[in-house]
Backbone bond lengths (Angstrom), bond angles and torsions (degrees), N, CA, C in turn:
res aa  C-N    CA-C-N  psi(-1)  N-CA   C-N-CA  omega(-1)  CA-C   N-CA-C  phi
1 X - - - 1.436 - - 1.527 107.07 -
2 X 1.294 115.01 125.26 1.454 119.14 -176.95 1.526 111.13 -96.05
3 X 1.305 114.65 160.62 1.458 120.65 177.44 1.526 110.08 -60.77
4 X 1.328 115.82 -37.21 1.470 119.85 179.82 1.526 111.03 -63.77
5 X 1.327 116.82 -42.33 1.470 119.84 178.35 1.526 110.67 -59.42
6 X 1.314 115.31 -45.50 1.465 120.11 -178.30 1.529 110.34 -65.31
7 X 1.324 116.63 -46.78 1.466 121.21 -179.06 1.529 110.62 -61.00
8 X 1.327 116.95 -45.22 1.467 120.38 179.47 1.523 111.32 -60.66
9 X 1.311 115.96 -42.70 1.472 120.44 -179.94 1.529 110.68 -63.58
10 X 1.321 116.14 -43.17 1.464 120.42 -179.60 1.521 111.28 -64.77
11 X 1.334 116.30 -43.63 1.465 120.18 -179.07 1.524 111.32 -67.84
12 X 1.317 116.53 -40.91 1.465 120.70 -177.21 1.526 111.83 -68.85
13 X 1.320 116.65 -43.11 1.462 120.09 -174.62 1.521 113.85 -100.81
14 X 1.331 117.10 -12.98 1.462 119.67 -178.91 1.520 112.35 67.72
15 X 1.333 116.55 41.28 1.464 120.64 -178.35 1.526 110.03 -114.93
16 X 1.315 115.96 169.14 1.452 121.68 -178.92 1.518 112.99 -77.41
17 X 1.316 114.43 171.78 1.460 121.94 -177.10 1.527 111.92 -60.61
18 X 1.317 117.63 -49.89 1.463 120.92 -177.60 1.525 111.53 -64.92
19 X 1.324 116.88 -38.32 1.468 120.13 178.15 1.524 111.14 -65.00
20 X 1.325 116.45 -39.94 1.467 120.45 179.19 1.522 110.20 -64.23
21 X 1.325 116.89 -44.99 1.462 120.79 178.74 1.525 110.55 -61.90
22 X 1.329 116.42 -44.15 1.463 120.70 -178.96 1.528 111.15 -62.27
23 X 1.325 117.34 -41.65 1.465 120.45 179.05 1.523 111.70 -61.88
24 X 1.327 116.17 -43.83 1.462 120.27 -179.10 1.524 110.27 -64.40
25 X 1.329 117.27 -45.83 1.464 120.58 179.26 1.525 111.10 -63.03
26 X 1.323 116.61 -39.19 1.461 121.77 179.48 1.528 110.60 -62.83
27 X 1.323 116.55 -45.49 1.466 120.33 179.43 1.524 111.52 -62.95
28 X 1.321 116.53 -39.97 1.465 120.01 179.33 1.525 111.11 -67.10
29 X 1.322 117.19 -38.69 1.458 120.60 178.51 1.529 110.48 -65.21
30 X 1.306 116.96 -42.73 1.467 120.70 177.74 1.526 110.52 -61.05
31 X 1.325 117.32 -41.35 1.470 120.85 178.49 1.524 110.61 -62.09
32 X 1.329 117.31 -40.42 1.467 120.61 178.53 1.528 110.93 -65.65
33 X 1.319 116.84 -40.64 1.465 120.76 179.40 1.529 110.08 -64.88
34 X 1.321 117.25 -42.37 1.462 120.60 178.77 1.523 111.18 -64.75
35 X 1.324 117.02 -38.39 1.465 120.43 177.85 1.525 110.12 -64.91
36 X 1.326 116.95 -41.30 1.461 120.58 177.65 1.524 110.18 -63.52
37 X 1.317 116.43 -41.13 1.459 121.19 -179.70 1.528 110.98 -61.02
38 X 1.326 116.92 -37.49 1.468 121.02 179.40 1.526 112.07 -73.36
39 X 1.328 117.13 -41.95 1.465 120.35 -170.58 1.521 114.10 -100.62
40 X 1.329 116.87 -31.18 1.459 119.96 -175.81 1.525 112.73 73.52
41 X 1.323 117.33 16.65 1.465 122.86 -178.35 1.530 109.99 -71.19
42 X 1.322 115.79 119.14 1.465 120.92 -177.16 1.528 112.36 -64.31
43 X 1.321 117.07 -27.63 1.470 120.19 177.85 1.529 110.01 -62.76
44 X 1.319 116.43 -40.57 1.461 120.28 178.23 1.523 110.84 -64.57
45 X 1.316 116.65 -38.98 1.455 120.19 178.19 1.525 110.23 -62.66
46 X 1.319 116.85 -41.50 1.461 120.93 177.69 1.525 110.40 -60.84
47 X 1.327 117.63 -43.21 1.468 121.19 178.24 1.526 110.85 -61.11
48 X 1.311 117.09 -41.72 1.465 121.56 178.97 1.522 110.00 -61.30
49 X 1.323 116.14 -47.06 1.462 119.82 -178.49 1.523 111.69 -64.03
50 X 1.328 117.03 -39.67 1.465 119.81 177.06 1.527 110.84 -65.41
51 X 1.329 117.50 -39.75 1.464 120.36 177.41 1.526 110.73 -61.08
52 X 1.311 116.52 -43.90 1.461 120.34 179.51 1.523 111.35 -65.56
53 X 1.313 117.11 -41.08 1.464 120.89 178.76 1.524 110.43 -65.12
54 X 1.325 116.71 -38.47 1.462 120.92 179.24 1.523 110.28 -64.75
55 X 1.309 117.19 -40.35 1.471 120.88 178.63 1.518 111.14 -65.47
56 X 1.321 115.58 -39.25 1.464 120.23 -178.31 1.526 110.55 -61.16
57 X 1.331 116.23 -35.78 1.454 120.83 -178.25 1.515 114.29 -74.86
58 X 1.330 117.98 -11.69 1.477 120.44 -176.63 1.494 112.35 -95.09
């Protein structure tokens, strides 16, 4: 996630820093889940689970 992505999201929607970061991470997670749903690739599932575990720890 780049600073530009976060700044653009904040300016466009008028939201705070944490909300902008959360939205971007949420969209990326959904994209990974949809890709896994299409392909069934176990590597993608592992990435999803690690992303979720990483979020839980924060």
